[in-house]
C-alpha positions, 0 to 999 in steps of 0.5 A: 523464509529468508530474513532479508525478505521479511525485513524488506517486505515489512518496510514495504507493508508500512509504506503501503499501509500509509499510502492506502490510508491516504487513498481512503482519505481521498475517497472520503473527500470525494464522498462529502466535502463536509469531511474536509477538515478531518481529512486535511488534519489526517493527510497533512502529517501523513504525506511527508512520511509516506515519501520517506518510507518510499525512498527508504524502501527503494534504497533498501531494495537496491541493497537487498536485491542488487542483481534485480536492479538492471531488470527492474530499471529496464522493465519498469522504467516507464511505469516507474517514471510515470508514478514518480512524476505523478508522485511529485505533482501530488506532493506539489499540489498538497504543498500548494494547498497547505500554503494557500490562505484562500479556502476555494483555491485550497479545495481546488488544489486538494481535488487535483492532489486527490486525482494525482494520488489515485493515478499514482495508486493505480500505477503502483498497484500495476507494478506490483501486480505485474511482478506477482502475475507476470501479465504483460511481462516478457522476461526473455526480452526484459520488457513489459507492455504497459497497457497490458500490465495496466488493463488486465483483469488481475490488475483491475481486480487488485486495484478494486480490492485496494480501493475497497480496503481503503474505503473500509479503513477511511469509513472507520477512521473518519466516522463517515455516515453516508451509506451507514456503518455496514459499508466498511464491513461490506467493503472489507468482505468484498476485498477479501473475496476479490484478492483471494479469488483473483489470486487463485485464478491468476497466480498458479502457485497461490492456492497451494501457498494459501493452503500452507499459510491458512493460519496467516489468513485466519489471523488477518480475519480475526483482527479485521473482525475485532476492528469492525465489531468495535467500530460497530459498537462505537469504540473510538479505538477501532480505527487503530485496530483497523490500521493494525489489520491493514498492516498485518494483512499486507505483510501476511499476503507477502508471506503467503505468496513468497517466494514467487515472482512473475507468476512463479517463473522466478523467485525472490531468492534468485536476486537476494544479496548473498555477499558478506555484506548481506547481514549488515544490510539486514541490520541497517534495514532493521535499525533504519526501519525502526527509526523511520517508524518511530519518527512517523509515530511521534510526528503522527501523534503530535500532528493528528492523534493529540490534536484530534 
């Protein structure tokens, strides 16, 4: 497996881990506003680093897959700009919320922020699911039908699985009582089933890739089991194990489906930077990713873990 791909996808996994955790906190707020303060304390230090990771991943992708820039810029311009617009609105309303002293307006701004976050999540999932499946994509004309890409069974199922994972993580993270402790277990199990079954159905190469990467799935299942069991036993560190599970699962999914794109029609290796600068790109990615992760860890610890 290509080292540049591994590094680049690991950065993406870190971004998606944080973003899915944020989506989960939005669900908690929708379930019961009584968790408002917990959710606020969690999101406040998180939304900034998420944007940092997104920018870092975008810049790194430009260096890692330079020949894909024209393809992505042409094909995903509509979905990408829409996601960017709602991402800006998301940031704006959470800043309004933090700057406002009126609790009623604070909650209103949070509700709008949550709506913007869910829209961004759906658009981001659409971009990645269409890149995996090729549904709605026409590589001959280098175009995409946004409606087909958004509203097809694979994308809908993929988004549902992401929502279930976010729900499972958030229940453990915030100790949500509604529905009982069995909710995150059921949500995690359903997420696994939906991801695996839908990928086998809509990704022609996935079953074969899964058979050769079964050990990755087993590792993911073991970490999930440890996290959920410790949660059921009431151990406070279970939320950290579940965070590790989320990151590993995203990263391992990328390893399983490598190197295929657009339903197997294309491969990542076609777009890799093969110039003499490729090695230095990997160095910068590894060092930059480590620094961003360290910044996040310190910031998150000071503003959330220590406070909690």
